[in-house]
N, CA, C and O atoms as a GROMACS GRO file, in nm:
protein
  440
    1SER      N    1   0.083  -0.119   0.000
    1SER     CA    2   0.000   0.000   0.000
    1SER      C    3   0.088   0.125   0.000
    1SER      O    4   0.200   0.123   0.050
    2ARG      N    5   0.036   0.229  -0.056
    2ARG     CA    6   0.109   0.356  -0.060
    2ARG      C    7   0.087   0.438   0.065
    2ARG      O    8   0.150   0.542   0.083
    3GLN      N    9  -0.001   0.393   0.152
    3GLN     CA   10  -0.037   0.468   0.272
    3GLN      C   11   0.021   0.402   0.396
    3GLN      O   12   0.040   0.280   0.401
    4SER      N   13   0.049   0.484   0.497
    4SER     CA   14   0.100   0.434   0.624
    4SER      C   15   0.049   0.524   0.736
    4SER      O   16   0.039   0.645   0.718
    5PRO      N   17   0.017   0.465   0.851
    5PRO     CA   18  -0.023   0.549   0.964
    5PRO      C   19   0.098   0.616   1.030
    5PRO      O   20   0.081   0.701   1.118
    6PHE      N   21   0.218   0.578   0.989
    6PHE     CA   22   0.340   0.631   1.050
    6PHE      C   23   0.388   0.754   0.973
    6PHE      O   24   0.390   0.755   0.850
    7ARG      N   25   0.425   0.856   1.046
    7ARG     CA   26   0.473   0.980   0.985
    7ARG      C   27   0.625   0.987   0.996
    7ARG      O   28   0.683   0.955   1.100
    8ALA      N   29   0.686   1.029   0.889
    8ALA     CA   30   0.831   1.046   0.886
    8ALA      C   31   0.868   1.183   0.942
    8ALA      O   32   0.794   1.280   0.922
    9PRO      N   33   0.981   1.192   1.011
    9PRO     CA   34   1.023   1.322   1.063
    9PRO      C   35   1.070   1.416   0.951
    9PRO      O   36   1.077   1.538   0.971
   10LEU      N   37   1.100   1.361   0.835
   10LEU     CA   38   1.147   1.441   0.722
   10LEU      C   39   1.100   1.374   0.594
   10LEU      O   40   1.110   1.252   0.580
   11THR      N   41   1.049   1.452   0.501
   11THR     CA   42   1.006   1.399   0.372
   11THR      C   43   1.078   1.474   0.262
   11THR      O   44   1.074   1.597   0.256
   12LEU      N   45   1.143   1.400   0.175
   12LEU     CA   46   1.211   1.456   0.059
   12LEU      C   47   1.149   1.391  -0.065
   12LEU      O   48   1.122   1.270  -0.065
   13HIS      N   49   1.125   1.469  -0.168
   13HIS     CA   50   1.052   1.417  -0.284
   13HIS      C   51   1.138   1.392  -0.408
   13HIS      O   52   1.098   1.317  -0.496
   14GLU      N   53   1.253   1.452  -0.414
   14GLU     CA   54   1.337   1.440  -0.533
   14GLU      C   55   1.468   1.368  -0.500
   14GLU      O   56   1.523   1.387  -0.392
   15PRO      N   57   1.517   1.285  -0.592
   15PRO     CA   58   1.644   1.214  -0.569
   15PRO      C   59   1.759   1.309  -0.537
   15PRO      O   60   1.846   1.276  -0.456
   16GLU      N   61   1.759   1.426  -0.599
   16GLU     CA   62   1.865   1.523  -0.573
   16GLU      C   63   1.860   1.573  -0.428
   16GLU      O   64   1.964   1.596  -0.367
   17GLU      N   65   1.740   1.588  -0.374
   17GLU     CA   66   1.725   1.629  -0.234
   17GLU      C   67   1.779   1.520  -0.140
   17GLU      O   68   1.845   1.550  -0.041
   18ILE      N   69   1.749   1.396  -0.174
   18ILE     CA   70   1.795   1.283  -0.092
   18ILE      C   71   1.948   1.277  -0.095
   18ILE      O   72   2.012   1.258   0.008
   19ALA      N   73   2.005   1.292  -0.214
   19ALA     CA   74   2.151   1.289  -0.228
   19ALA      C   75   2.215   1.403  -0.149
   19ALA      O   76   2.315   1.382  -0.081
   20HIS      N   77   2.158   1.522  -0.157
   20HIS     CA   78   2.211   1.637  -0.084
   20HIS      C   79   2.203   1.614   0.067
   20HIS      O   80   2.297   1.644   0.140
   21PHE      N   81   2.092   1.559   0.113
   21PHE     CA   82   2.076   1.530   0.256
   21PHE      C   83   2.181   1.429   0.301
   21PHE      O   84   2.241   1.445   0.407
   22TYR      N   85   2.203   1.325   0.221
   22TYR     CA   86   2.304   1.225   0.252
   22TYR      C   87   2.443   1.289   0.262
   22TYR      O   88   2.517   1.265   0.356
   23GLN      N   89   2.475   1.372   0.164
   23GLN     CA   90   2.606   1.437   0.162
   23GLN      C   91   2.624   1.531   0.282
   23GLN      O   92   2.732   1.540   0.339
   24THR      N   93   2.518   1.599   0.319
   24THR     CA   94   2.524   1.690   0.434
   24THR      C   95   2.547   1.612   0.562
   24THR      O   96   2.630   1.652   0.645
   25ARG      N   97   2.476   1.502   0.579
   25ARG     CA   98   2.495   1.418   0.698
   25ARG      C   99   2.639   1.368   0.704
   25ARG      O  100   2.702   1.370   0.810
   26ALA      N  101   2.690   1.323   0.591
   26ALA     CA  102   2.828   1.272   0.587
   26ALA      C  103   2.928   1.382   0.620
   26ALA      O  104   3.023   1.360   0.695
   27ALA      N  105   2.907   1.500   0.565
   27ALA     CA  106   2.999   1.613   0.589
   27ALA      C  107   2.999   1.655   0.735
   27ALA      O  108   3.101   1.699   0.788
   28LEU      N  109   2.885   1.641   0.801
   28LEU     CA  110   2.875   1.676   0.943
   28LEU      C  111   2.924   1.564   1.034
   28LEU      O  112   2.935   1.583   1.155
   29GLY      N  113   2.952   1.448   0.975
   29GLY     CA  114   2.999   1.334   1.054
   29GLY      C  115   2.892   1.274   1.143
   29GLY      O  116   2.924   1.217   1.248
   30LEU      N  117   2.767   1.287   1.104
   30LEU     CA  118   2.658   1.233   1.186
   30LEU      C  119   2.656   1.081   1.179
   30LEU      O  120   2.668   1.022   1.072
   31ALA      N  121   2.640   1.019   1.294
   31ALA     CA  122   2.632   0.873   1.300
   31ALA      C  123   2.491   0.829   1.262
   31ALA      O  124   2.396   0.907   1.266
   32GLY      N  125   2.480   0.704   1.224
   32GLY     CA  126   2.348   0.648   1.193
   32GLY      C  127   2.326   0.641   1.044
   32GLY      O  128   2.411   0.679   0.964
   33GLY      N  129   2.211   0.591   1.010
   33GLY     CA  130   2.179   0.571   0.869
   33GLY      C  131   2.057   0.650   0.827
   33GLY      O  132   2.001   0.728   0.904
   34MET      N  133   2.017   0.626   0.704
   34MET     CA  134   1.898   0.688   0.648
   34MET      C  135   1.804   0.578   0.602
   34MET      O  136   1.848   0.476   0.549
   35LEU      N  137   1.678   0.599   0.623
   35LEU     CA  138   1.576   0.508   0.571
   35LEU      C  139   1.501   0.582   0.463
   35LEU      O  140   1.442   0.688   0.488
   36ILE      N  141   1.502   0.528   0.344
   36ILE     CA  142   1.430   0.590   0.233
   36ILE      C  143   1.310   0.502   0.204
   36ILE      O  144   1.324   0.387   0.162
   37ALA      N  145   1.192   0.556   0.225
   37ALA     CA  146   1.067   0.484   0.199
   37ALA      C  147   1.013   0.529   0.064
   37ALA      O  148   0.985   0.647   0.044
   38ASN      N  149   0.999   0.436  -0.027
   38ASN     CA  150   0.958   0.465  -0.164
   38ASN      C  151   0.833   0.382  -0.192
   38ASN      O  152   0.840   0.259  -0.188
   39PRO      N  153   0.720   0.444  -0.220
   39PRO     CA  154   0.597   0.367  -0.236
   39PRO      C  155   0.592   0.287  -0.365
   39PRO      O  156   0.663   0.316  -0.462
   40VAL      N  157   0.508   0.186  -0.363
   40VAL     CA  158   0.481   0.108  -0.483
   40VAL      C  159   0.410   0.200  -0.584
   40VAL      O  160   0.336   0.289  -0.543
   41PRO      N  161   0.432   0.180  -0.714
   41PRO     CA  162   0.360   0.261  -0.812
   41PRO      C  163   0.208   0.248  -0.792
   41PRO      O  164   0.156   0.141  -0.760
   42GLU      N  165   0.139   0.359  -0.812
   42GLU     CA  166  -0.005   0.364  -0.787
   42GLU      C  167  -0.082   0.254  -0.860
   42GLU      O  168  -0.175   0.196  -0.805
   43ASN      N  169  -0.044   0.227  -0.985
   43ASN     CA  170  -0.119   0.129  -1.064
   43ASN      C  171  -0.094  -0.014  -1.020
   43ASN      O  172  -0.159  -0.106  -1.070
   44GLN      N  173  -0.002  -0.037  -0.927
   44GLN     CA  174   0.027  -0.171  -0.875
   44GLN      C  175  -0.011  -0.186  -0.728
   44GLN      O  176   0.010  -0.292  -0.669
   45GLU      N  177  -0.066  -0.082  -0.671
   45GLU     CA  178  -0.098  -0.082  -0.528
   45GLU      C  179  -0.212  -0.178  -0.495
   45GLU      O  180  -0.309  -0.190  -0.570
   46ILE      N  181  -0.198  -0.246  -0.382
   46ILE     CA  182  -0.309  -0.317  -0.320
   46ILE      C  183  -0.346  -0.232  -0.199
   46ILE      O  184  -0.263  -0.214  -0.110
   47PRO      N  185  -0.468  -0.179  -0.194
   47PRO     CA  186  -0.505  -0.090  -0.083
   47PRO      C  187  -0.479  -0.154   0.054
   47PRO      O  188  -0.495  -0.274   0.072
   48ALA      N  189  -0.439  -0.069   0.149
   48ALA     CA  190  -0.400  -0.116   0.283
   48ALA      C  191  -0.508  -0.200   0.350
   48ALA      O  192  -0.478  -0.304   0.407
   49ALA      N  193  -0.633  -0.156   0.343
   49ALA     CA  194  -0.741  -0.230   0.409
   49ALA      C  195  -0.758  -0.368   0.347
   49ALA      O  196  -0.781  -0.466   0.418
   50GLU      N  197  -0.748  -0.375   0.216
   50GLU     CA  198  -0.759  -0.504   0.147
   50GLU      C  199  -0.642  -0.595   0.185
   50GLU      O  200  -0.661  -0.712   0.216
   51MET      N  201  -0.522  -0.539   0.184
   51MET     CA  202  -0.402  -0.616   0.216
   51MET      C  203  -0.406  -0.665   0.360
   51MET      O  204  -0.362  -0.777   0.389
   52ALA      N  205  -0.458  -0.582   0.450
   52ALA     CA  206  -0.467  -0.621   0.591
   52ALA      C  207  -0.551  -0.748   0.606
   52ALA      O  208  -0.520  -0.834   0.689
   53GLY      N  209  -0.657  -0.759   0.528
   53GLY     CA  210  -0.740  -0.879   0.532
   53GLY      C  211  -0.664  -1.003   0.488
   53GLY      O  212  -0.678  -1.109   0.548
   54TYR      N  213  -0.585  -0.989   0.383
   54TYR     CA  214  -0.505  -1.102   0.336
   54TYR      C  215  -0.400  -1.142   0.439
   54TYR      O  216  -0.378  -1.261   0.464
   55ILE      N  217  -0.336  -1.043   0.499
   55ILE     CA  218  -0.233  -1.071   0.600
   55ILE      C  219  -0.295  -1.140   0.720
   55ILE      O  220  -0.240  -1.238   0.772
   56ASP      N  221  -0.409  -1.091   0.764
   56ASP     CA  222  -0.478  -1.151   0.879
   56ASP      C  223  -0.515  -1.296   0.849
   56ASP      O  224  -0.494  -1.384   0.933
   57ALA      N  225  -0.570  -1.321   0.731
   57ALA     CA  226  -0.608  -1.457   0.694
   57ALA      C  227  -0.486  -1.548   0.686
   57ALA      O  228  -0.491  -1.664   0.730
   58ALA      N  229  -0.376  -1.498   0.632
   58ALA     CA  230  -0.254  -1.578   0.622
   58ALA      C  231  -0.196  -1.608   0.760
   58ALA      O  232  -0.150  -1.720   0.784
   59GLN      N  233  -0.199  -1.511   0.850
   59GLN     CA  234  -0.150  -1.534   0.986
   59GLN      C  235  -0.235  -1.637   1.059
   59GLN      O  236  -0.183  -1.723   1.130
   60LYS      N  237  -0.366  -1.629   1.042
   60LYS     CA  238  -0.454  -1.728   1.104
   60LYS      C  239  -0.428  -1.867   1.049
   60LYS      O  240  -0.430  -1.965   1.124
   61ALA      N  241  -0.404  -1.877   0.920
   61ALA     CA  242  -0.372  -2.007   0.859
   61ALA      C  243  -0.241  -2.061   0.913
   61ALA      O  244  -0.229  -2.180   0.940
   62ALA      N  245  -0.142  -1.974   0.930
   62ALA     CA  246  -0.013  -2.017   0.985
   62ALA      C  247  -0.029  -2.069   1.127
   62ALA      O  248   0.028  -2.172   1.163
   63GLU      N  249  -0.108  -1.999   1.207
   63GLU     CA  250  -0.132  -2.043   1.345
   63GLU      C  251  -0.206  -2.176   1.346
   63GLU      O  252  -0.172  -2.266   1.424
   64ALA      N  253  -0.308  -2.190   1.262
   64ALA     CA  254  -0.387  -2.313   1.256
   64ALA      C  255  -0.303  -2.432   1.214
   64ALA      O  256  -0.327  -2.545   1.258
   65GLN      N  257  -0.204  -2.407   1.129
   65GLN     CA  258  -0.117  -2.515   1.081
   65GLN      C  259   0.011  -2.526   1.162
   65GLN      O  260   0.101  -2.603   1.127
   66HIS      N  261   0.020  -2.450   1.271
   66HIS     CA  262   0.134  -2.454   1.363
   66HIS      C  263   0.267  -2.427   1.292
   66HIS      O  264   0.368  -2.492   1.320
   67VAL      N  265   0.265  -2.331   1.200
   67VAL     CA  266   0.387  -2.292   1.129
   67VAL      C  267   0.466  -2.200   1.222
   67VAL      O  268   0.412  -2.104   1.276
   68THR      N  269   0.595  -2.231   1.241
   68THR     CA  270   0.678  -2.153   1.333
   68THR      C  271   0.817  -2.127   1.273
   68THR      O  272   0.855  -2.185   1.171
   69GLY      N  273   0.890  -2.040   1.340
   69GLY     CA  274   1.030  -2.015   1.307
   69GLY      C  275   1.052  -1.964   1.166
   69GLY      O  276   0.976  -1.881   1.116
   70LYS      N  277   1.158  -2.015   1.105
   70LYS     CA  278   1.197  -1.969   0.972
   70LYS      C  279   1.094  -2.003   0.865
   70LYS      O  280   1.100  -1.949   0.754
   71ALA      N  281   1.001  -2.092   0.895
   71ALA     CA  282   0.900  -2.131   0.797
   71ALA      C  283   0.786  -2.030   0.785
   71ALA      O  284   0.708  -2.034   0.690
   72VAL      N  285   0.777  -1.937   0.882
   72VAL     CA  286   0.663  -1.845   0.884
   72VAL      C  287   0.662  -1.752   0.763
   72VAL      O  288   0.560  -1.742   0.695
   73THR      N  289   0.772  -1.686   0.735
   73THR     CA  290   0.773  -1.588   0.625
   73THR      C  291   0.740  -1.652   0.491
   73THR      O  292   0.654  -1.600   0.420
   74PRO      N  293   0.806  -1.762   0.451
   74PRO     CA  294   0.769  -1.823   0.323
   74PRO      C  295   0.623  -1.869   0.320
   74PRO      O  296   0.556  -1.860   0.217
   75PHE      N  297   0.574  -1.918   0.434
   75PHE     CA  298   0.434  -1.961   0.440
   75PHE      C  299   0.342  -1.842   0.417
   75PHE      O  300   0.250  -1.849   0.335
   76LEU      N  301   0.368  -1.732   0.488
   76LEU     CA  302   0.282  -1.613   0.475
   76LEU      C  303   0.286  -1.559   0.333
   76LEU      O  304   0.181  -1.526   0.276
   77LEU      N  305   0.404  -1.549   0.275
   77LEU     CA  306   0.415  -1.498   0.139
   77LEU      C  307   0.339  -1.587   0.040
   77LEU      O  308   0.271  -1.538  -0.049
   78GLY      N  309   0.352  -1.718   0.056
   78GLY     CA  310   0.281  -1.811  -0.031
   78GLY      C  311   0.131  -1.802  -0.015
   78GLY      O  312   0.057  -1.804  -0.113
   79LYS      N  313   0.086  -1.792   0.109
   79LYS     CA  314  -0.057  -1.783   0.136
   79LYS      C  315  -0.114  -1.652   0.081
   79LYS      O  316  -0.222  -1.651   0.022
   80ILE      N  317  -0.042  -1.543   0.101
   80ILE     CA  318  -0.087  -1.414   0.049
   80ILE      C  319  -0.088  -1.416  -0.104
   80ILE      O  320  -0.179  -1.361  -0.165
   81LEU      N  321   0.010  -1.478  -0.165
   81LEU     CA  322   0.013  -1.494  -0.310
   81LEU      C  323  -0.113  -1.566  -0.357
   81LEU      O  324  -0.177  -1.525  -0.454
   82GLU      N  325  -0.146  -1.673  -0.287
   82GLU     CA  326  -0.266  -1.752  -0.320
   82GLU      C  327  -0.393  -1.667  -0.302
   82GLU      O  328  -0.479  -1.665  -0.389
   83LEU      N  329  -0.403  -1.600  -0.189
   83LEU     CA  330  -0.524  -1.522  -0.158
   83LEU      C  331  -0.544  -1.404  -0.252
   83LEU      O  332  -0.658  -1.365  -0.280
   84THR      N  333  -0.435  -1.347  -0.302
   84THR     CA  334  -0.446  -1.232  -0.392
   84THR      C  335  -0.450  -1.273  -0.539
   84THR      O  336  -0.458  -1.188  -0.627
   85GLY      N  337  -0.445  -1.401  -0.565
   85GLY     CA  338  -0.447  -1.446  -0.703
   85GLY      C  339  -0.324  -1.400  -0.781
   85GLY      O  340  -0.332  -1.378  -0.902
   86GLY      N  341  -0.212  -1.386  -0.712
   86GLY     CA  342  -0.087  -1.346  -0.775
   86GLY      C  343  -0.060  -1.196  -0.775
   86GLY      O  344   0.050  -1.153  -0.811
   87ARG      N  345  -0.157  -1.117  -0.735
   87ARG     CA  346  -0.139  -0.970  -0.734
   87ARG      C  347  -0.027  -0.927  -0.641
   87ARG      O  348   0.046  -0.833  -0.672
   88SER      N  349  -0.012  -0.994  -0.526
   88SER     CA  350   0.092  -0.953  -0.430
   88SER      C  351   0.231  -0.967  -0.490
   88SER      O  352   0.318  -0.884  -0.464
   89LEU      N  353   0.254  -1.071  -0.569
   89LEU     CA  354   0.385  -1.089  -0.632
   89LEU      C  355   0.410  -0.978  -0.734
   89LEU      O  356   0.519  -0.921  -0.738
   90LYS      N  357   0.309  -0.948  -0.815
   90LYS     CA  358   0.324  -0.840  -0.913
   90LYS      C  359   0.352  -0.707  -0.842
   90LYS      O  360   0.432  -0.627  -0.890
   91THR      N  361   0.285  -0.684  -0.730
   91THR     CA  362   0.306  -0.562  -0.653
   91THR      C  363   0.447  -0.557  -0.597
   91THR      O  364   0.513  -0.453  -0.603
   92ASN      N  365   0.495  -0.669  -0.543
   92ASN     CA  366   0.631  -0.673  -0.487
   92ASN      C  367   0.737  -0.653  -0.596
   92ASN      O  368   0.837  -0.585  -0.572
   93ILE      N  369   0.715  -0.710  -0.713
   93ILE     CA  370   0.809  -0.691  -0.824
   93ILE      C  371   0.810  -0.544  -0.866
   93ILE      O  372   0.917  -0.487  -0.890
   94ALA      N  373   0.692  -0.484  -0.875
   94ALA     CA  374   0.683  -0.341  -0.911
   94ALA      C  375   0.754  -0.255  -0.808
   94ALA      O  376   0.818  -0.156  -0.843
   95LEU      N  377   0.744  -0.291  -0.680
   95LEU     CA  378   0.811  -0.216  -0.574
   95LEU      C  379   0.963  -0.227  -0.587
   95LEU      O  380   1.034  -0.127  -0.574
   96VAL      N  381   1.013  -0.347  -0.612
   96VAL     CA  382   1.158  -0.367  -0.629
   96VAL      C  383   1.208  -0.285  -0.748
   96VAL      O  384   1.312  -0.220  -0.740
   97GLU      N  385   1.134  -0.289  -0.858
   97GLU     CA  386   1.174  -0.213  -0.977
   97GLU      C  387   1.172  -0.062  -0.948
   97GLU      O  388   1.262   0.011  -0.991
   98ASN      N  389   1.070  -0.016  -0.877
   98ASN     CA  390   1.060   0.126  -0.842
   98ASN      C  391   1.175   0.168  -0.750
   98ASN      O  392   1.230   0.277  -0.764
   99ASN      N  393   1.210   0.081  -0.655
   99ASN     CA  394   1.322   0.109  -0.565
   99ASN      C  395   1.454   0.116  -0.643
   99ASN      O  396   1.537   0.202  -0.615
  100ALA      N  397   1.471   0.027  -0.740
  100ALA     CA  398   1.594   0.028  -0.820
  100ALA      C  399   1.604   0.157  -0.902
  100ALA      O  400   1.711   0.215  -0.914
  101ARG      N  401   1.491   0.200  -0.959
  101ARG     CA  402   1.491   0.326  -1.034
  101ARG      C  403   1.530   0.444  -0.945
  101ARG      O  404   1.611   0.528  -0.983
  102LEU      N  405   1.470   0.449  -0.826
  102LEU     CA  406   1.502   0.559  -0.734
  102LEU      C  407   1.648   0.552  -0.691
  102LEU      O  408   1.716   0.655  -0.686
  103ALA      N  409   1.697   0.433  -0.660
  103ALA     CA  410   1.837   0.418  -0.618
  103ALA      C  411   1.932   0.467  -0.728
  103ALA      O  412   2.032   0.532  -0.699
  104ALA      N  413   1.900   0.435  -0.852
  104ALA     CA  414   1.984   0.479  -0.963
  104ALA      C  415   1.983   0.631  -0.976
  104ALA      O  416   2.086   0.693  -1.002
  105ARG      N  417   1.868   0.691  -0.957
  105ARG     CA  418   1.858   0.838  -0.966
  105ARG      C  419   1.933   0.905  -0.851
  105ARG      O  420   1.995   1.009  -0.870
  106ILE      N  421   1.927   0.846  -0.732
  106ILE     CA  422   2.002   0.901  -0.618
  106ILE      C  423   2.152   0.887  -0.644
  106ILE      O  424   2.229   0.980  -0.621
  107ALA      N  425   2.194   0.769  -0.692
  107ALA     CA  426   2.336   0.746  -0.720
  107ALA      C  427   2.387   0.844  -0.824
  107ALA      O  428   2.498   0.896  -0.811
  108ARG      N  429   2.308   0.870  -0.926
  108ARG     CA  430   2.348   0.965  -1.029
  108ARG      C  431   2.364   1.105  -0.970
  108ARG      O  432   2.454   1.180  -1.009
  109ALA      N  433   2.277   1.140  -0.876
  109ALA     CA  434   2.283   1.272  -0.812
  109ALA      C  435   2.403   1.287  -0.720
  109ALA      O  436   2.449   1.398  -0.693
  110LEU      N  437   2.455   1.174  -0.670
  110LEU     CA  438   2.572   1.179  -0.582
  110LEU      C  439   2.698   1.201  -0.665
  110LEU      O  440   2.808   1.208  -0.610
   0.00000   0.00000   0.00000
């Protein structure tokens, strides 16, 4: 989903702004990292409320089948893939591609 109930302390919209912020932090010697949140493209989004239902159903299935430990994540992803009819995979691929595009634009700006 493109929406989140969590608010960021700083929002930058352009790759050049992100690159400048990174360079400024480095020049000041500030410790720590940066988290860049980049939304999935609008045409590939699964609305948050809809996705929450799939996640809830997948978690309940995992509990019912006593899935634990390292098996939980693959189980949940597979179940969500099944419940969404493959849409979740397409959305995740679109997100990875969008992240790669943004990363390339930031790298170019650096």
